[in-house]
C-alpha positions in Angstrom: -19.5 -14.9 3.3 -22.3 -12.4 3.7 -22.2 -8.6 3.2 -21.8 -7.8 6.8 -18.9 -10.2 7.2 -17.2 -8.8 4.1 -17.6 -5.3 5.4 -16.0 -6.2 8.7 -13.1 -7.9 6.9 -12.6 -4.8 4.7 -12.7 -2.6 7.8 -10.1 -4.8 9.6 -7.8 -4.8 6.6 -8.1 -1.0 6.1 -7.2 -0.4 9.8 -4.3 -2.8 9.7 -3.1 -1.2 6.4 -3.4 2.4 7.8 -1.6 1.5 11.1 1.2 -0.2 9.2 1.5 2.7 6.7 1.7 5.2 9.4 4.3 3.3 11.3 6.4 2.7 8.2 6.3 6.4 7.4 7.3 7.4 10.9 10.2 4.9 11.0 11.7 5.6 7.5 9.8 8.0 5.4 11.8 7.7 2.2 11.6 3.9 2.2 7.9 3.9 3.1 7.0 6.3 0.3 8.7 3.9 -2.2 7.2 0.7 -0.6 3.7 2.2 -0.3 3.8 3.9 -3.7 2.5 7.2 -2.4 3.5 10.8 -2.9 5.3 12.8 -0.2 2.1 14.9 0.1 0.0 11.8 0.8 2.6 10.4 3.2 2.5 13.6 5.2 -1.3 13.4 5.4 -1.2 9.7 6.5 1.4 10.5 9.3 -0.8 13.4 10.5 -4.0 11.4 10.9 -5.4 11.1 14.4 -6.6 7.7 15.7 -10.3 8.9 15.2 -9.6 9.8 11.6 -8.0 6.5 10.9 -11.0 4.6 12.4 -13.3 6.7 10.2 -11.2 5.9 7.1 -11.0 2.2 8.0 -14.8 2.0 8.2 -15.1 2.6 4.5 -16.8 -0.1 2.5 -14.0 -0.2 0.0 -10.3 -1.2 0.4 -7.9 1.6 0.9 -4.9 -0.3 -0.4 -4.6 -1.7 -3.9 -2.5 -4.1 -5.8 0.4 -2.3 -7.5 1.0 -5.1 -10.0 -1.0 -3.7 -12.9 1.2 -5.6 -15.4 1.7 -9.3 -15.8 5.4 -8.7 -16.2 5.7 -7.3 -12.7 3.6 -10.0 -11.2 5.7 -12.7 -12.8 8.9 -11.1 -11.6 7.8 -11.0 -8.0 6.3 -14.5 -8.0 9.0 -16.2 -10.0 10.8 -18.8 -7.9 13.7 -19.7 -10.1 17.4 -19.5 -9.3 17.5 -15.8 -10.2 14.7 -14.8 -7.9 16.7 -12.0 -6.2 17.5 -10.5 -9.7 13.8 -10.8 -10.7 12.7 -9.0 -7.5 15.3 -6.3 -8.1 14.1 -5.8 -11.6 10.5 -5.6 -10.4 11.5 -2.9 -7.8 13.2 -0.9 -10.5 10.1 -1.1 -12.7 7.8 -0.2 -9.8 9.9 2.8 -8.9 9.1 4.3 -12.3 5.4 4.1 -11.7 3.6 7.3 -10.7 2.9 7.7 -7.0 -0.6 7.8 -5.7 -1.6 11.4 -5.1 -4.4 13.2 -3.3 -7.0 15.2 -5.0 -8.1 17.9 -2.7 
């Protein structure tokens, strides 16, 4: 994959992510804030973005989303396919809810 192809893939991923995040926040703000791992302030900013602003953000050469699984324990809980999978995922959700939300530096 060359640099131009990678940039196009990043742009497409960013736009999909921003559209999904905005829709989630409009449908159920509280749940979306938890699922996206963002602060209420950032959620309000995302909801208020115009289509033109979203396209400009998506055109960035870096991903706007990131993996929230900074710890091996969380990753293992989510990917564990044993008989207690539902319990593992519940524990992971509890641990993730204790993580700090992403904030905006203005």
